[in-house]
C-alpha positions as CSV (number, residue, x, y, z in Angstrom):
1,M,42.5,46.8,44.0
2,S,39.8,47.7,41.3
3,I,38.9,45.7,38.3
4,G,41.0,47.9,35.9
5,C,44.0,46.8,38.0
6,I,43.3,43.2,38.0
7,I,42.4,43.5,34.0
8,T,45.4,45.2,33.2
9,V,47.6,43.1,35.2
10,R,46.2,40.2,33.6
11,M,46.7,41.7,30.0
12,V,50.6,42.4,30.9
13,V,51.1,38.8,32.0
14,F,49.5,37.4,29.1
15,L,51.5,39.9,26.5
16,Q,55.0,39.2,28.2
17,A,53.8,35.4,29.0
18,S,57.0,34.4,26.6
19,S,59.2,36.9,28.3
20,G,61.6,36.6,31.4
21,L,60.3,40.3,32.0
22,K,57.1,38.7,33.0
23,Y,57.5,38.8,36.7
24,L,59.1,42.3,36.6
25,W,56.2,43.7,35.0
26,V,53.4,42.1,37.6
27,L,55.6,43.4,40.4
28,T,55.9,47.0,39.4
29,I,52.1,47.1,38.3
30,K,51.1,45.3,41.9
31,Y,53.6,48.0,43.4
32,R,51.9,50.9,41.8
33,C,48.4,49.6,42.8
34,H,49.5,49.1,46.2
35,N,50.4,53.0,46.4
36,G,47.2,54.0,45.3
37,L,47.8,55.2,41.9
38,M,44.5,55.4,39.5
39,S,45.9,54.3,36.7
40,C,48.7,50.8,36.6
41,L,49.9,51.5,32.9
């Protein structure tokens, strides 16, 4: 997992911290990173 992915995940978690969608966002990004996409967005 690249530094970019880690930063993106942290940013998304922070932005969604007050939302119930937080976990969905994290899982989606982890899934995309795991599958080797260059961009996590």
